[in-house]
C-alpha positions, -999 to 999 in steps of 0.1 A, spaced: 136 -284 53 100 -291 42 95 -324 22 83 -325 -14 49 -337 -3 44 -306 20 54 -283 -9 29 -301 -32 1 -296 -7 10 -260 -1 10 -254 -39 -24 -270 -43 -39 -249 -14 -24 -218 -29 -39 -227 -63 -73 -233 -48 -73 -200 -30 -63 -182 -62 -91 -199 -81 -116 -188 -54 -103 -152 -56 -105 -151 -94 -141 -164 -93 -152 -135 -71 -137 -111 -96 -159 -124 -125 -130 -141 -143 -144 -177 -142 -175 -193 -157 -208 -200 -140 -199 -230 -118 -184 -206 -92 -214 -182 -91 -238 -182 -62 -269 -203 -67 -305 -194 -62 -331 -213 -42 -335 -239 -70 -298 -247 -70 -293 -232 -105 -261 -213 -110 -268 -175 -113 -245 -155 -136 -257 -123 -120 -247 -132 -85 -224 -103 -77 -245 -78 -97 -276 -89 -78 -257 -85 -45 -246 -50 -56 -281 -41 -67 -294 -53 -33 -270 -31 -14 -276 -1 -37 -314 -5 -34 -312 -9 3 -289 21 7 -313 42 -13 -342 29 7 -325 36 39 -317 71 27 -353 77 17 -365 63 50 -341 85 69 -349 116 49 -386 108 50 -384 105 88 -366 139 91 -390 155 67 -421 140 83 -410 153 117 -404 188 104 -437 187 85 -455 175 116 -439 203 136 -452 229 112 -487 213 108 -499 210 144 -489 218 179 -482 189 202 -511 199 225 -536 203 196 -535 241 199 -535 265 169 -507 266 144 -485 295 151 -454 293 128 -455 286 91 -425 300 72 -442 315 41 -465 339 59 -455 346 95 -430 372 106 -427 364 142 -396 375 161 -367 351 155 -330 351 163 -308 341 133 -271 346 128 -267 369 158 -294 392 145 -328 398 160 -356 398 134 -385 419 145 -419 426 129 -408 461 119 -374 453 104 -339 442 113 -313 452 138 -278 438 142 -268 415 170 -234 413 186 -221 385 164 -232 399 131 -199 406 113 -181 375 126 -210 353 115 -210 366 79 -172 363 78 -176 327 90 -201 320 63 -177 334 36 -149 312 50 -172 282 48 -180 290 11 -143 292 3 -134 261 22 -134 225 9 -167 208 4 -188 239 -4 -209 234 -35 -192 254 -61 -206 242 -95 -191 269 -117 -162 247 -128 -183 217 -136 -214 230 -155 -226 259 -176 -251 286 -164 -286 277 -176 -307 306 -190 -337 288 -206 -363 280 -180 -400 277 -172 -411 285 -137 -446 274 -131 -458 301 -107 -483 286 -83 -506 305 -60 -498 310 -23 -466 290 -23 -439 317 -19 -438 317 -58 -436 355 -59 -403 354 -41 -389 328 -66 -403 348 -95 -385 379 -82 -352 359 -82 -358 348 -118 -368 382 -131 -337 397 -115 -315 371 -131 -331 375 -166 -332 413 -165 -296 418 -156 -286 394 -185 -310 409 -210 -328 377 -215 -362 375 -233 -392 368 -212 -425 353 -223 -448 381 -211 -486 385 -206 -504 406 -232 -519 426 -204 -512 427 -167 -492 400 -150 -512 369 -156 -514 348 -188 -550 336 -191 -552 319 -157 -573 299 -148 -576 289 -184 -550 265 -197 -520 283 -213 -522 292 -249 -497 310 -271 -523 337 -279 -519 349 -243 -484 361 -250 -475 397 -256 -449 390 -283 -474 369 -303 -497 400 -304 -471 426 -313 -442 410 -332 -444 397 -368 -412 378 -363 -407 346 -343 -392 354 -309 -366 333 -292 -376 331 -256 -355 323 -225 -378 326 -195 -414 320 -186 -422 329 -150 -456 345 -148 -489 330 -136 -502 304 -161 -522 272 -159 -497 246 -172 -501 232 -207 -469 214 -216 -476 210 -253 -482 247 -259 -453 258 -238 -429 234 -256 -438 251 -289 -425 284 -275 -394 274 -255 -360 260 -266 -354 223 -264 -330 226 -235 -355 245 -213 -354 235 -176 -388 232 -159 -391 242 -122 -419 250 -98 -428 253 -61 -455 237 -39 -463 240 -2 -478 221 26 -515 218 15 -527 227 50 -512 262 49 -516 266 11 -554 260 14 -558 283 44 -539 310 25 -558 307 -8 -591 305 10 -583 339 26 -566 355 -4 -593 346 -29 -622 351 -4 -636 316 -9 -660 324 20 -678 349 -2 -679 324 -31 -695 298 -7 -719 324 8 -706 317 43 -720 344 66 -724 352 102 -692 336 114 -658 347 125 -643 314 114 -654 308 78 -627 282 71 -637 261 101 -673 264 90 -665 253 54 -644 223 66 -674 210 85 -694 205 53 -671 212 23 -691 192 -3 -722 212 7 -706 247 5 -686 241 -27 -718 238 -46 -722 276 -42 -688 283 -57 -698 293 -92 -675 323 -95 -644 302 -103 -637 268 -118 -650 242 -94 -617 223 -96 -599 253 -80 -618 247 -47 -604 212 -42 -567 203 -48 -558 238 -60 -521 230 -64 -527 201 -88 -551 224 -107 -522 247 -115 -505 218 -133 -535 214 -156 -550 185 -137 -585 182 -122 -590 156 -95 -622 148 -77 -632 127 -46 -638 97 -68 -603 96 -83 -582 67 -72 -547 70 -57 -534 52 -87 -547 80 -110 -533 107 -87 -499 89 -87 -500 89 -125 -503 127 -125 -474 130 -100 -453 107 -123 -460 129 -153 -451 161 -133 -418 144 -121 -409 136 -157 -413 172 -169 -400 192 -139 -363 190 -130 -370 205 -97 -401 209 -75 -393 232 -46 -410 231 -12 -420 265 2 -418 251 38 -380 245 33 -373 275 12 -336 280 16 -329 243 11 -350 244 -21 -330 274 -33 -297 255 -28 -311 228 -51 -323 255 -76 -288 270 -76 -272 237 -85 -299 226 -109 -294 258 -129 -257 262 -122 -262 297 -108 -242 316 -82 -252 319 -46 -258 357 -52 -284 348 -79 -307 332 -53 -307 358 -25 -341 371 -17 -365 392 4 -398 375 12 -424 389 -11 -462 392 -5 -461 381 31 -493 386 50 -495 406 82 -501 384 113 -537 397 118 -546 384 83 -536 348 91 -562 324 105 -552 300 132 -559 264 127 -563 234 150 -549 200 143 -585 188 135 -588 215 108 -554 206 94 -565 170 90 -597 179 74 -579 201 49 -556 171 40 -586 149 35 -604 174 13 -573 180 -7 -561 144 -9 -544 148 -43 -525 179 -31 -514 161 0 -501 132 -21 -483 157 -44 -467 174 -15 -457 143 4 -440 129 -27 -419 159 -36 -412 167 0 -394 133 2 -378 140 -32 -363 173 -19 -346 156 10 -334 127 -11 -318 151 -37 -302 171 -9 -287 139 6 -271 131 -28 -253 165 -32 -215 159 -31 -210 185 -3 -225 196 29 -256 215 17 -263 227 52 -233 250 50 -246 265 18 -280 271 34 -262 290 62 -242 310 36 -275 319 18 -291 330 51 -261 351 60 -261 368 26 -298 376 30 -293 391 64 -264 412 50 -286 425 22 -315 432 45 -292 454 66 -278 472 36 -311 477 18 -342 477 41 -355 504 64 -385 482 71 -402 451 57 -437 459 71 -447 493 57 -485 499 55 -502 507 23 -510 542 35 -474 552 40 -461 536 8 -445 564 -13 -425 544 -39 -450 525 -62 -422 501 -73 -425 484 -39 -463 484 -36 -482 451 -37 -518 441 -45 -540 443 -14 -570 419 -16 -601 430 3 -597 422 40 -561 411 36 -531 431 46 -499 424 26 -466 439 37 -444 463 17 -407 471 18 -393 504 25 -357 509 14 -330 530 31 -323 563 15 -289 553 2 -303 520 -11 -327 536 -35 -297 541 -59 -286 505 -55 -299 484 -84 -296 451 -64 -316 465 -35 -343 481 -57 -348 449 -78 -349 427 -47 -377 448 -32 -396 454 -64 -430 437 -65 -444 417 -94 -467 442 -111 -442 471 -115 -414 447 -124 -436 431 -150 -445 466 -163 -408 474 -167 -402 442 -186 -432 450 -208 -419 484 -217 -384 470 -225 -398 443 -247 -421 467 -266 -391 489 -274 -372 459 -286 -400 448 -309 -405 484 -323 -368 485 -331 -371 453 -352 -400 467 -372 
């Protein structure tokens, strides 16, 4: 049998171990807290340790996501051998194989695994871990979408107009056409209802082209409005807007088959001739849409201040280069259903209307549009960070969305590349800038009676005209 002394020692050891355990659980005073470099007791020892691990986990997540995003951005910015860029997702429609289906320039045809792939996607949606938010949040119907130029924004706008139209929501509409005063800063006088209605209108959605002015928009929209927008890799955005808005004519660039390359050799010289539009549009055109004007002399600190302001206002800044991933975040930000964010790609240019770029041209574009590059880099990182924090495998949801889109393309579309000359149904016609060929949709005969198919293929101008007519009837009924 153990002697009394052994029992006493064992008791003391046990007591000491208990005291040490209690101190780690924040139950004892400061003498048991870790000490800093000065030897002073720190009451925040464990909290500091937790903060350290939390901060480092976030940093590691950002670093990992940033690395992934940077690799993908680099892949879409320049070829490894310094050749011309050939695949940028917003414009190009090269042949691809996705979900067992071969996507061609003239439309879609089924592959051998089509039915099983869609069934598999539905099973993934129903399985554990799929991001179903319907039981945890309420569908948001008050939103502002800042529609930026040449960023796949027409496709997002179509998603939003379909959502609002089917729910009979009230849109902030332009007095005329489909643009509200752009490139002027937004004013309430640009709004149709302010011109026609004597009563105050309760709005739900603003999604047409404006130049952002937060104070004026806040006066129109409900307090719980969600702000969203979309931006794009500035290399491709600038190439696209340069072609679409014919900057070469503004800059009087003649006698060259490569006006963008010519401009990039002396941008400060050529921009002096650009008197047709606001000078700020020719440099950092994405930041211009947010109501900001940035010049070469602006510091990175002032640009970062603009980015911070945007981040405080907008709940979500989507990235056109990662479109489906962005729509997954949009779906969860607004607590919508996966079917609410299906899409056909709107306003895509035909391949012959897209200029090839070298890596040298891409770098010059980033230098000329430094503020836009900083804007894109920041929110590109933010996109991947937010995806990493979703409590489910967002990649599965991306696959479900792609499968739904393919299914709708097969059900609805005869072709996605109809020429302007053969376009019979004006609901699906799009604006054709001089020298640029924009593709149209042609629906299958039986899809012309399908409201979902028709609205998904309907372009901005006819869709806006329908919303105009509907709103005018509502206002007249109130008089």
